[in-house]
PDBQT receptor file of N, H, CA, C and O in Angstrom, charges set to zero:
ATOM      1  N   MET A   1     -36.437 -26.827 -66.845  1.00  0.00    +0.000 N 
ATOM      2  CA  MET A   1     -36.337 -28.266 -66.800  1.00  0.00    +0.000 C 
ATOM      3  C   MET A   1     -35.286 -28.704 -65.765  1.00  0.00    +0.000 C 
ATOM      4  O   MET A   1     -35.454 -29.718 -65.087  1.00  0.00    +0.000 OA
ATOM      5  N   ASP A   2     -34.220 -27.936 -65.658  1.00  0.00    +0.000 N 
ATOM      6  H   ASP A   2     -34.084 -27.112 -66.209  1.00  0.00    +0.000 HD
ATOM      7  CA  ASP A   2     -33.164 -28.288 -64.715  1.00  0.00    +0.000 C 
ATOM      8  C   ASP A   2     -33.672 -28.243 -63.276  1.00  0.00    +0.000 C 
ATOM      9  O   ASP A   2     -33.346 -29.116 -62.472  1.00  0.00    +0.000 OA
ATOM     10  N   SER A   3     -34.470 -27.224 -62.954  1.00  0.00    +0.000 N 
ATOM     11  H   SER A   3     -34.734 -26.515 -63.607  1.00  0.00    +0.000 HD
ATOM     12  CA  SER A   3     -34.965 -27.107 -61.579  1.00  0.00    +0.000 C 
ATOM     13  C   SER A   3     -35.863 -28.274 -61.237  1.00  0.00    +0.000 C 
ATOM     14  O   SER A   3     -35.865 -28.727 -60.092  1.00  0.00    +0.000 OA
ATOM     15  N   LYS A   4     -36.625 -28.773 -62.192  1.00  0.00    +0.000 N 
ATOM     16  H   LYS A   4     -36.624 -28.404 -63.122  1.00  0.00    +0.000 HD
ATOM     17  CA  LYS A   4     -37.499 -29.915 -61.917  1.00  0.00    +0.000 C 
ATOM     18  C   LYS A   4     -36.676 -31.138 -61.576  1.00  0.00    +0.000 C 
ATOM     19  O   LYS A   4     -37.044 -31.895 -60.678  1.00  0.00    +0.000 OA
ATOM     20  N   THR A   5     -35.569 -31.348 -62.271  1.00  0.00    +0.000 N 
ATOM     21  H   THR A   5     -35.270 -30.732 -63.001  1.00  0.00    +0.000 HD
ATOM     22  CA  THR A   5     -34.709 -32.473 -61.998  1.00  0.00    +0.000 C 
ATOM     23  C   THR A   5     -34.112 -32.363 -60.598  1.00  0.00    +0.000 C 
ATOM     24  O   THR A   5     -34.026 -33.351 -59.868  1.00  0.00    +0.000 OA
ATOM     25  N   GLN A   6     -33.699 -31.142 -60.232  1.00  0.00    +0.000 N 
ATOM     26  H   GLN A   6     -33.768 -30.340 -60.825  1.00  0.00    +0.000 HD
ATOM     27  CA  GLN A   6     -33.110 -30.918 -58.926  1.00  0.00    +0.000 C 
ATOM     28  C   GLN A   6     -34.131 -31.202 -57.828  1.00  0.00    +0.000 C 
ATOM     29  O   GLN A   6     -33.801 -31.833 -56.824  1.00  0.00    +0.000 OA
ATOM     30  N   VAL A   7     -35.350 -30.748 -58.008  1.00  0.00    +0.000 N 
ATOM     31  H   VAL A   7     -35.618 -30.235 -58.824  1.00  0.00    +0.000 HD
ATOM     32  CA  VAL A   7     -36.385 -30.967 -56.999  1.00  0.00    +0.000 C 
ATOM     33  C   VAL A   7     -36.626 -32.453 -56.813  1.00  0.00    +0.000 C 
ATOM     34  O   VAL A   7     -36.769 -32.936 -55.689  1.00  0.00    +0.000 OA
ATOM     35  N   LYS A   8     -36.670 -33.171 -57.923  1.00  0.00    +0.000 N 
ATOM     36  H   LYS A   8     -36.555 -32.778 -58.835  1.00  0.00    +0.000 HD
ATOM     37  CA  LYS A   8     -36.893 -34.619 -57.866  1.00  0.00    +0.000 C 
ATOM     38  C   LYS A   8     -35.755 -35.295 -57.112  1.00  0.00    +0.000 C 
ATOM     39  O   LYS A   8     -35.995 -36.173 -56.282  1.00  0.00    +0.000 OA
ATOM     40  N   LYS A   9     -34.541 -34.901 -57.389  1.00  0.00    +0.000 N 
ATOM     41  H   LYS A   9     -34.346 -34.188 -58.063  1.00  0.00    +0.000 HD
ATOM     42  CA  LYS A   9     -33.386 -35.506 -56.729  1.00  0.00    +0.000 C 
ATOM     43  C   LYS A   9     -33.459 -35.249 -55.237  1.00  0.00    +0.000 C 
ATOM     44  O   LYS A   9     -33.181 -36.144 -54.438  1.00  0.00    +0.000 OA
ATOM     45  N   THR A  10     -33.832 -34.026 -54.850  1.00  0.00    +0.000 N 
ATOM     46  H   THR A  10     -34.058 -33.299 -55.500  1.00  0.00    +0.000 HD
ATOM     47  CA  THR A  10     -33.887 -33.675 -53.426  1.00  0.00    +0.000 C 
ATOM     48  C   THR A  10     -34.938 -34.506 -52.712  1.00  0.00    +0.000 C 
ATOM     49  O   THR A  10     -34.681 -35.031 -51.629  1.00  0.00    +0.000 OA
ATOM     50  N   SER A  11     -36.131 -34.632 -53.310  1.00  0.00    +0.000 N 
ATOM     51  H   SER A  11     -36.340 -34.206 -54.190  1.00  0.00    +0.000 HD
ATOM     52  CA  SER A  11     -37.187 -35.401 -52.663  1.00  0.00    +0.000 C 
ATOM     53  C   SER A  11     -36.809 -36.872 -52.553  1.00  0.00    +0.000 C 
ATOM     54  O   SER A  11     -37.214 -37.548 -51.607  1.00  0.00    +0.000 OA
ATOM     55  N   VAL A  12     -36.047 -37.364 -53.498  1.00  0.00    +0.000 N 
ATOM     56  H   VAL A  12     -35.718 -36.815 -54.267  1.00  0.00    +0.000 HD
ATOM     57  CA  VAL A  12     -35.643 -38.767 -53.413  1.00  0.00    +0.000 C 
ATOM     58  C   VAL A  12     -34.602 -38.962 -52.309  1.00  0.00    +0.000 C 
ATOM     59  O   VAL A  12     -34.611 -39.976 -51.610  1.00  0.00    +0.000 OA
ATOM     60  N   THR A  13     -33.715 -37.991 -52.161  1.00  0.00    +0.000 N 
ATOM     61  H   THR A  13     -33.708 -37.168 -52.728  1.00  0.00    +0.000 HD
ATOM     62  CA  THR A  13     -32.656 -38.115 -51.161  1.00  0.00    +0.000 C 
ATOM     63  C   THR A  13     -33.239 -38.035 -49.753  1.00  0.00    +0.000 C 
ATOM     64  O   THR A  13     -32.961 -38.890 -48.912  1.00  0.00    +0.000 OA
ATOM     65  N   GLY A  14     -34.053 -36.999 -49.497  1.00  0.00    +0.000 N 
ATOM     66  H   GLY A  14     -34.279 -36.305 -50.180  1.00  0.00    +0.000 HD
ATOM     67  CA  GLY A  14     -34.616 -36.837 -48.135  1.00  0.00    +0.000 C 
ATOM     68  C   GLY A  14     -36.051 -36.350 -48.183  1.00  0.00    +0.000 C 
ATOM     69  O   GLY A  14     -36.349 -35.255 -47.706  1.00  0.00    +0.000 OA
ATOM     70  N   GLY A  15     -36.928 -37.131 -48.742  1.00  0.00    +0.000 N 
ATOM     71  H   GLY A  15     -36.686 -38.021 -49.130  1.00  0.00    +0.000 HD
ATOM     72  CA  GLY A  15     -38.322 -36.745 -48.879  1.00  0.00    +0.000 C 
ATOM     73  C   GLY A  15     -38.989 -36.527 -47.528  1.00  0.00    +0.000 C 
ATOM     74  O   GLY A  15     -39.643 -35.504 -47.325  1.00  0.00    +0.000 OA
ATOM     75  N   THR A  16     -38.835 -37.472 -46.597  1.00  0.00    +0.000 N 
ATOM     76  H   THR A  16     -38.304 -38.303 -46.761  1.00  0.00    +0.000 HD
ATOM     77  CA  THR A  16     -39.500 -37.356 -45.311  1.00  0.00    +0.000 C 
ATOM     78  C   THR A  16     -38.932 -36.167 -44.521  1.00  0.00    +0.000 C 
ATOM     79  O   THR A  16     -39.689 -35.416 -43.906  1.00  0.00    +0.000 OA
ATOM     80  N   GLY A  17     -37.625 -36.000 -44.538  1.00  0.00    +0.000 N 
ATOM     81  H   GLY A  17     -37.010 -36.611 -45.038  1.00  0.00    +0.000 HD
ATOM     82  CA  GLY A  17     -37.012 -34.914 -43.760  1.00  0.00    +0.000 C 
ATOM     83  C   GLY A  17     -37.424 -33.559 -44.285  1.00  0.00    +0.000 C 
ATOM     84  O   GLY A  17     -37.662 -32.644 -43.497  1.00  0.00    +0.000 OA
ATOM     85  N   CYS A  18     -37.515 -33.399 -45.614  1.00  0.00    +0.000 N 
ATOM     86  H   CYS A  18     -37.322 -34.142 -46.254  1.00  0.00    +0.000 HD
ATOM     87  CA  CYS A  18     -37.842 -32.118 -46.174  1.00  0.00    +0.000 C 
ATOM     88  C   CYS A  18     -39.320 -31.795 -46.051  1.00  0.00    +0.000 C 
ATOM     89  O   CYS A  18     -39.700 -30.636 -45.880  1.00  0.00    +0.000 OA
ATOM     90  N   LYS A  19     -40.135 -32.805 -46.137  1.00  0.00    +0.000 N 
ATOM     91  H   LYS A  19     -39.826 -33.746 -46.276  1.00  0.00    +0.000 HD
ATOM     92  CA  LYS A  19     -41.588 -32.578 -46.100  1.00  0.00    +0.000 C 
ATOM     93  C   LYS A  19     -42.089 -32.245 -44.701  1.00  0.00    +0.000 C 
ATOM     94  O   LYS A  19     -43.114 -31.579 -44.556  1.00  0.00    +0.000 OA
ATOM     95  N   GLN A  20     -41.377 -32.702 -43.664  1.00  0.00    +0.000 N 
ATOM     96  H   GLN A  20     -40.544 -33.243 -43.781  1.00  0.00    +0.000 HD
ATOM     97  CA  GLN A  20     -41.808 -32.428 -42.291  1.00  0.00    +0.000 C 
ATOM     98  C   GLN A  20     -40.720 -31.710 -41.503  1.00  0.00    +0.000 C 
ATOM     99  O   GLN A  20     -40.092 -32.320 -40.638  1.00  0.00    +0.000 OA
ATOM    100  N   PRO A  21     -40.482 -30.432 -41.778  1.00  0.00    +0.000 N 
ATOM    101  CA  PRO A  21     -39.461 -29.698 -41.063  1.00  0.00    +0.000 C 
ATOM    102  C   PRO A  21     -39.895 -29.321 -39.649  1.00  0.00    +0.000 C 
ATOM    103  O   PRO A  21     -39.048 -29.081 -38.789  1.00  0.00    +0.000 OA
ATOM    104  N   GLY A  22     -41.197 -29.267 -39.402  1.00  0.00    +0.000 N 
ATOM    105  H   GLY A  22     -41.885 -29.462 -40.101  1.00  0.00    +0.000 HD
ATOM    106  CA  GLY A  22     -41.720 -28.892 -38.105  1.00  0.00    +0.000 C 
ATOM    107  C   GLY A  22     -41.651 -30.029 -37.099  1.00  0.00    +0.000 C 
ATOM    108  O   GLY A  22     -41.637 -29.787 -35.892  1.00  0.00    +0.000 OA
ATOM    109  N   LYS A  23     -41.607 -31.261 -37.578  1.00  0.00    +0.000 N 
ATOM    110  H   LYS A  23     -41.618 -31.458 -38.558  1.00  0.00    +0.000 HD
ATOM    111  CA  LYS A  23     -41.578 -32.418 -36.659  1.00  0.00    +0.000 C 
ATOM    112  C   LYS A  23     -40.122 -32.806 -36.421  1.00  0.00    +0.000 C 
ATOM    113  O   LYS A  23     -39.604 -33.727 -37.052  1.00  0.00    +0.000 OA
ATOM    114  N   LYS A  24     -39.476 -32.100 -35.511  1.00  0.00    +0.000 N 
ATOM    115  H   LYS A  24     -39.898 -31.352 -34.999  1.00  0.00    +0.000 HD
ATOM    116  CA  LYS A  24     -38.055 -32.396 -35.237  1.00  0.00    +0.000 C 
ATOM    117  C   LYS A  24     -37.907 -33.716 -34.487  1.00  0.00    +0.000 C 
ATOM    118  O   LYS A  24     -36.993 -34.493 -34.762  1.00  0.00    +0.000 OA
ATOM    119  N   LYS A  25     -38.807 -33.967 -33.539  1.00  0.00    +0.000 N 
ATOM    120  H   LYS A  25     -39.550 -33.336 -33.315  1.00  0.00    +0.000 HD
ATOM    121  CA  LYS A  25     -38.702 -35.217 -32.763  1.00  0.00    +0.000 C 
ATOM    122  C   LYS A  25     -38.856 -36.432 -33.684  1.00  0.00    +0.000 C 
ATOM    123  O   LYS A  25     -38.112 -37.405 -33.564  1.00  0.00    +0.000 OA
ATOM    124  N   ALA A  26     -39.825 -36.368 -34.600  1.00  0.00    +0.000 N 
ATOM    125  H   ALA A  26     -40.430 -35.578 -34.698  1.00  0.00    +0.000 HD
ATOM    126  CA  ALA A  26     -40.049 -37.481 -35.525  1.00  0.00    +0.000 C 
ATOM    127  C   ALA A  26     -38.834 -37.625 -36.425  1.00  0.00    +0.000 C 
ATOM    128  O   ALA A  26     -38.436 -38.737 -36.770  1.00  0.00    +0.000 OA
ATOM    129  N   LYS A  27     -38.248 -36.500 -36.803  1.00  0.00    +0.000 N 
ATOM    130  H   LYS A  27     -38.572 -35.596 -36.523  1.00  0.00    +0.000 HD
ATOM    131  CA  LYS A  27     -37.077 -36.537 -37.702  1.00  0.00    +0.000 C 
ATOM    132  C   LYS A  27     -35.927 -37.218 -36.994  1.00  0.00    +0.000 C 
ATOM    133  O   LYS A  27     -35.214 -38.026 -37.589  1.00  0.00    +0.000 OA
ATOM    134  N   GLU A  28     -35.741 -36.891 -35.707  1.00  0.00    +0.000 N 
ATOM    135  H   GLU A  28     -36.321 -36.235 -35.223  1.00  0.00    +0.000 HD
ATOM    136  CA  GLU A  28     -34.627 -37.508 -34.955  1.00  0.00    +0.000 C 
ATOM    137  C   GLU A  28     -34.820 -39.012 -34.859  1.00  0.00    +0.000 C 
ATOM    138  O   GLU A  28     -33.863 -39.779 -34.963  1.00  0.00    +0.000 OA
ATOM    139  N   ARG A  29     -36.064 -39.427 -34.659  1.00  0.00    +0.000 N 
ATOM    140  H   ARG A  29     -36.842 -38.804 -34.574  1.00  0.00    +0.000 HD
ATOM    141  CA  ARG A  29     -36.326 -40.870 -34.545  1.00  0.00    +0.000 C 
ATOM    142  C   ARG A  29     -36.105 -41.553 -35.878  1.00  0.00    +0.000 C 
ATOM    143  O   ARG A  29     -35.487 -42.616 -35.934  1.00  0.00    +0.000 OA
ATOM    144  N   LYS A  30     -36.594 -40.968 -36.939  1.00  0.00    +0.000 N 
ATOM    145  H   LYS A  30     -37.096 -40.104 -36.894  1.00  0.00    +0.000 HD
ATOM    146  CA  LYS A  30     -36.451 -41.553 -38.285  1.00  0.00    +0.000 C 
ATOM    147  C   LYS A  30     -35.007 -41.406 -38.788  1.00  0.00    +0.000 C 
ATOM    148  O   LYS A  30     -34.585 -42.098 -39.714  1.00  0.00    +0.000 OA
ATOM    149  N   SER A  31     -34.273 -40.504 -38.166  1.00  0.00    +0.000 N 
ATOM    150  H   SER A  31     -34.616 -39.941 -37.414  1.00  0.00    +0.000 HD
ATOM    151  CA  SER A  31     -32.907 -40.254 -38.627  1.00  0.00    +0.000 C 
ATOM    152  C   SER A  31     -32.075 -41.512 -38.655  1.00  0.00    +0.000 C 
ATOM    153  O   SER A  31     -31.409 -41.794 -39.651  1.00  0.00    +0.000 OA
ATOM    154  N   SER A  32     -32.102 -42.267 -37.584  1.00  0.00    +0.000 N 
ATOM    155  H   SER A  32     -32.643 -42.038 -36.775  1.00  0.00    +0.000 HD
ATOM    156  CA  SER A  32     -31.307 -43.498 -37.540  1.00  0.00    +0.000 C 
ATOM    157  C   SER A  32     -31.768 -44.489 -38.610  1.00  0.00    +0.000 C 
ATOM    158  O   SER A  32     -30.957 -45.157 -39.251  1.00  0.00    +0.000 OA
ATOM    159  N   ARG A  33     -33.097 -44.569 -38.789  1.00  0.00    +0.000 N 
ATOM    160  H   ARG A  33     -33.757 -44.027 -38.268  1.00  0.00    +0.000 HD
ATOM    161  CA  ARG A  33     -33.629 -45.484 -39.811  1.00  0.00    +0.000 C 
ATOM    162  C   ARG A  33     -33.170 -45.032 -41.177  1.00  0.00    +0.000 C 
ATOM    163  O   ARG A  33     -32.732 -45.847 -41.989  1.00  0.00    +0.000 OA
ATOM    164  N   LEU A  34     -33.268 -43.717 -41.443  1.00  0.00    +0.000 N 
ATOM    165  H   LEU A  34     -33.624 -43.055 -40.783  1.00  0.00    +0.000 HD
ATOM    166  CA  LEU A  34     -32.868 -43.188 -42.743  1.00  0.00    +0.000 C 
ATOM    167  C   LEU A  34     -31.369 -43.432 -42.967  1.00  0.00    +0.000 C 
ATOM    168  O   LEU A  34     -30.935 -43.764 -44.070  1.00  0.00    +0.000 OA
ATOM    169  N   TYR A  35     -30.602 -43.259 -41.900  1.00  0.00    +0.000 N 
ATOM    170  H   TYR A  35     -30.955 -42.989 -41.004  1.00  0.00    +0.000 HD
ATOM    171  CA  TYR A  35     -29.153 -43.456 -41.997  1.00  0.00    +0.000 C 
ATOM    172  C   TYR A  35     -28.829 -44.861 -42.496  1.00  0.00    +0.000 C 
ATOM    173  O   TYR A  35     -28.015 -45.031 -43.403  1.00  0.00    +0.000 OA
ATOM    174  N   VAL A  36     -29.466 -45.862 -41.903  1.00  0.00    +0.000 N 
ATOM    175  H   VAL A  36     -30.128 -45.723 -41.165  1.00  0.00    +0.000 HD
ATOM    176  CA  VAL A  36     -29.239 -47.233 -42.310  1.00  0.00    +0.000 C 
ATOM    177  C   VAL A  36     -29.681 -47.426 -43.751  1.00  0.00    +0.000 C 
ATOM    178  O   VAL A  36     -28.995 -48.083 -44.534  1.00  0.00    +0.000 OA
ATOM    179  N   TYR A  37     -30.832 -46.850 -44.104  1.00  0.00    +0.000 N 
ATOM    180  H   TYR A  37     -31.389 -46.315 -43.469  1.00  0.00    +0.000 HD
ATOM    181  CA  TYR A  37     -31.356 -47.012 -45.450  1.00  0.00    +0.000 C 
ATOM    182  C   TYR A  37     -30.402 -46.373 -46.462  1.00  0.00    +0.000 C 
ATOM    183  O   TYR A  37     -30.071 -46.987 -47.477  1.00  0.00    +0.000 OA
ATOM    184  N   ILE A  38     -29.964 -45.150 -46.189  1.00  0.00    +0.000 N 
ATOM    185  H   ILE A  38     -30.233 -44.652 -45.365  1.00  0.00    +0.000 HD
ATOM    186  CA  ILE A  38     -29.066 -44.445 -47.108  1.00  0.00    +0.000 C 
ATOM    187  C   ILE A  38     -27.727 -45.216 -47.200  1.00  0.00    +0.000 C 
ATOM    188  O   ILE A  38     -27.147 -45.333 -48.279  1.00  0.00    +0.000 OA
ATOM    189  N   TYR A  39     -27.256 -45.731 -46.068  1.00  0.00    +0.000 N 
ATOM    190  H   TYR A  39     -27.727 -45.636 -45.191  1.00  0.00    +0.000 HD
ATOM    191  CA  TYR A  39     -25.978 -46.439 -46.060  1.00  0.00    +0.000 C 
ATOM    192  C   TYR A  39     -26.053 -47.666 -46.945  1.00  0.00    +0.000 C 
ATOM    193  O   TYR A  39     -25.176 -47.881 -47.781  1.00  0.00    +0.000 OA
ATOM    194  N   SER A  40     -27.102 -48.486 -46.770  1.00  0.00    +0.000 N 
ATOM    195  H   SER A  40     -27.814 -48.312 -46.090  1.00  0.00    +0.000 HD
ATOM    196  CA  SER A  40     -27.236 -49.691 -47.587  1.00  0.00    +0.000 C 
ATOM    197  C   SER A  40     -27.455 -49.329 -49.052  1.00  0.00    +0.000 C 
ATOM    198  O   SER A  40     -26.889 -49.960 -49.945  1.00  0.00    +0.000 OA
ATOM    199  N   ALA A  41     -28.278 -48.311 -49.294  1.00  0.00    +0.000 N 
ATOM    200  H   ALA A  41     -28.738 -47.799 -48.569  1.00  0.00    +0.000 HD
ATOM    201  CA  ALA A  41     -28.564 -47.903 -50.655  1.00  0.00    +0.000 C 
ATOM    202  C   ALA A  41     -27.277 -47.369 -51.307  1.00  0.00    +0.000 C 
ATOM    203  O   ALA A  41     -27.009 -47.645 -52.476  1.00  0.00    +0.000 OA
ATOM    204  N   GLY A  42     -26.490 -46.610 -50.548  1.00  0.00    +0.000 N 
ATOM    205  H   GLY A  42     -26.707 -46.386 -49.598  1.00  0.00    +0.000 HD
ATOM    206  CA  GLY A  42     -25.240 -46.090 -51.084  1.00  0.00    +0.000 C 
ATOM    207  C   GLY A  42     -24.297 -47.208 -51.464  1.00  0.00    +0.000 C 
ATOM    208  O   GLY A  42     -23.640 -47.147 -52.503  1.00  0.00    +0.000 OA
ATOM    209  N   GLY A  43     -24.227 -48.235 -50.625  1.00  0.00    +0.000 N 
ATOM    210  H   GLY A  43     -24.760 -48.285 -49.781  1.00  0.00    +0.000 HD
ATOM    211  CA  GLY A  43     -23.362 -49.369 -50.919  1.00  0.00    +0.000 C 
ATOM    212  C   GLY A  43     -23.760 -50.056 -52.227  1.00  0.00    +0.000 C 
ATOM    213  O   GLY A  43     -22.919 -50.392 -53.062  1.00  0.00    +0.000 OA
ATOM    214  N   LYS A  44     -25.079 -50.250 -52.374  1.00  0.00    +0.000 N 
ATOM    215  H   LYS A  44     -25.762 -49.976 -51.696  1.00  0.00    +0.000 HD
ATOM    216  CA  LYS A  44     -25.555 -50.898 -53.582  1.00  0.00    +0.000 C 
ATOM    217  C   LYS A  44     -25.278 -50.014 -54.799  1.00  0.00    +0.000 C 
ATOM    218  O   LYS A  44     -24.921 -50.497 -55.874  1.00  0.00    +0.000 OA
ATOM    219  N   SER A  45     -25.454 -48.712 -54.600  1.00  0.00    +0.000 N 
ATOM    220  H   SER A  45     -25.745 -48.319 -53.727  1.00  0.00    +0.000 HD
ATOM    221  CA  SER A  45     -25.211 -47.773 -55.697  1.00  0.00    +0.000 C 
ATOM    222  C   SER A  45     -23.760 -47.875 -56.184  1.00  0.00    +0.000 C 
ATOM    223  O   SER A  45     -23.501 -47.899 -57.387  1.00  0.00    +0.000 OA
ATOM    224  N   SER A  46     -22.832 -47.935 -55.244  1.00  0.00    +0.000 N 
ATOM    225  H   SER A  46     -23.043 -47.915 -54.267  1.00  0.00    +0.000 HD
ATOM    226  CA  SER A  46     -21.414 -47.973 -55.597  1.00  0.00    +0.000 C 
ATOM    227  C   SER A  46     -21.126 -49.203 -56.456  1.00  0.00    +0.000 C 
ATOM    228  O   SER A  46     -20.487 -49.096 -57.503  1.00  0.00    +0.000 OA
ATOM    229  N   SER A  47     -21.596 -50.368 -56.013  1.00  0.00    +0.000 N 
ATOM    230  H   SER A  47     -22.114 -50.455 -55.162  1.00  0.00    +0.000 HD
ATOM    231  CA  SER A  47     -21.308 -51.559 -56.790  1.00  0.00    +0.000 C 
ATOM    232  C   SER A  47     -21.944 -51.476 -58.175  1.00  0.00    +0.000 C 
ATOM    233  O   SER A  47     -21.364 -51.934 -59.159  1.00  0.00    +0.000 OA
ATOM    234  N   CYS A  48     -23.123 -50.897 -58.244  1.00  0.00    +0.000 N 
ATOM    235  H   CYS A  48     -23.594 -50.525 -57.444  1.00  0.00    +0.000 HD
ATOM    236  CA  CYS A  48     -23.798 -50.752 -59.551  1.00  0.00    +0.000 C 
ATOM    237  C   CYS A  48     -22.969 -49.835 -60.442  1.00  0.00    +0.000 C 
ATOM    238  O   CYS A  48     -22.744 -50.130 -61.616  1.00  0.00    +0.000 OA
ATOM    239  N   HIS A  49     -22.520 -48.726 -59.876  1.00  0.00    +0.000 N 
ATOM    240  H   HIS A  49     -22.702 -48.486 -58.923  1.00  0.00    +0.000 HD
ATOM    241  CA  HIS A  49     -21.728 -47.788 -60.654  1.00  0.00    +0.000 C 
ATOM    242  C   HIS A  49     -20.422 -48.436 -61.152  1.00  0.00    +0.000 C 
ATOM    243  O   HIS A  49     -19.990 -48.209 -62.282  1.00  0.00    +0.000 OA
ATOM    244  N   LYS A  50     -19.822 -49.231 -60.295  1.00  0.00    +0.000 N 
ATOM    245  H   LYS A  50     -20.173 -49.416 -59.377  1.00  0.00    +0.000 HD
ATOM    246  CA  LYS A  50     -18.588 -49.902 -60.697  1.00  0.00    +0.000 C 
ATOM    247  C   LYS A  50     -18.840 -50.841 -61.863  1.00  0.00    +0.000 C 
ATOM    248  O   LYS A  50     -18.040 -50.910 -62.796  1.00  0.00    +0.000 OA
ATOM    249  N   LEU A  51     -19.956 -51.565 -61.809  1.00  0.00    +0.000 N 
ATOM    250  H   LEU A  51     -20.606 -51.509 -61.051  1.00  0.00    +0.000 HD
ATOM    251  CA  LEU A  51     -20.297 -52.488 -62.883  1.00  0.00    +0.000 C 
ATOM    252  C   LEU A  51     -20.496 -51.697 -64.188  1.00  0.00    +0.000 C 
ATOM    253  O   LEU A  51     -20.038 -52.116 -65.251  1.00  0.00    +0.000 OA
ATOM    254  N   VAL A  52     -21.179 -50.560 -64.093  1.00  0.00    +0.000 N 
ATOM    255  H   VAL A  52     -21.551 -50.220 -63.230  1.00  0.00    +0.000 HD
ATOM    256  CA  VAL A  52     -21.441 -49.749 -65.276  1.00  0.00    +0.000 C 
ATOM    257  C   VAL A  52     -20.120 -49.250 -65.848  1.00  0.00    +0.000 C 
ATOM    258  O   VAL A  52     -19.919 -49.231 -67.062  1.00  0.00    +0.000 OA
ATOM    259  N   HIS A  53     -19.222 -48.845 -64.946  1.00  0.00    +0.000 N 
ATOM    260  H   HIS A  53     -19.385 -48.861 -63.960  1.00  0.00    +0.000 HD
ATOM    261  CA  HIS A  53     -17.911 -48.339 -65.400  1.00  0.00    +0.000 C 
ATOM    262  C   HIS A  53     -17.172 -49.433 -66.153  1.00  0.00    +0.000 C 
ATOM    263  O   HIS A  53     -16.568 -49.160 -67.190  1.00  0.00    +0.000 OA
ATOM    264  N   ASN A  54     -17.204 -50.637 -65.667  1.00  0.00    +0.000 N 
ATOM    265  H   ASN A  54     -17.695 -50.859 -64.825  1.00  0.00    +0.000 HD
ATOM    266  CA  ASN A  54     -16.512 -51.732 -66.340  1.00  0.00    +0.000 C 
ATOM    267  C   ASN A  54     -17.090 -51.929 -67.745  1.00  0.00    +0.000 C 
ATOM    268  O   ASN A  54     -16.356 -52.169 -68.704  1.00  0.00    +0.000 OA
ATOM    269  N   TYR A  55     -18.416 -51.823 -67.848  1.00  0.00    +0.000 N 
ATOM    270  H   TYR A  55     -19.012 -51.628 -67.069  1.00  0.00    +0.000 HD
ATOM    271  CA  TYR A  55     -19.030 -52.004 -69.156  1.00  0.00    +0.000 C 
ATOM    272  C   TYR A  55     -18.614 -50.874 -70.096  1.00  0.00    +0.000 C 
ATOM    273  O   TYR A  55     -18.388 -51.101 -71.284  1.00  0.00    +0.000 OA
ATOM    274  N   ASP A  56     -18.513 -49.650 -69.558  1.00  0.00    +0.000 N 
ATOM    275  H   ASP A  56     -18.696 -49.465 -68.593  1.00  0.00    +0.000 HD
ATOM    276  CA  ASP A  56     -18.131 -48.509 -70.378  1.00  0.00    +0.000 C 
ATOM    277  C   ASP A  56     -16.715 -48.699 -70.942  1.00  0.00    +0.000 C 
ATOM    278  O   ASP A  56     -16.468 -48.439 -72.119  1.00  0.00    +0.000 OA
ATOM    279  N   GLU A  57     -15.812 -49.147 -70.104  1.00  0.00    +0.000 N 
ATOM    280  H   GLU A  57     -16.013 -49.359 -69.147  1.00  0.00    +0.000 HD
ATOM    281  CA  GLU A  57     -14.423 -49.325 -70.540  1.00  0.00    +0.000 C 
ATOM    282  C   GLU A  57     -14.353 -50.519 -71.471  1.00  0.00    +0.000 C 
ATOM    283  O   GLU A  57     -13.276 -50.856 -71.962  1.00  0.00    +0.000 OA
TER     284      GLU A  57
């Protein structure tokens, strides 16, 4: 069961990058797009986590 959770987490983090390892050029192009997406998603995640922490305390 643990391995299934890990696989799911990996595909969510970098599904496109992991699924197409042979397409390096496409990965480089999508890299900048993914970077922006991860950056904005990470920012939202942080605020969400902070809110949850406040509720916990």
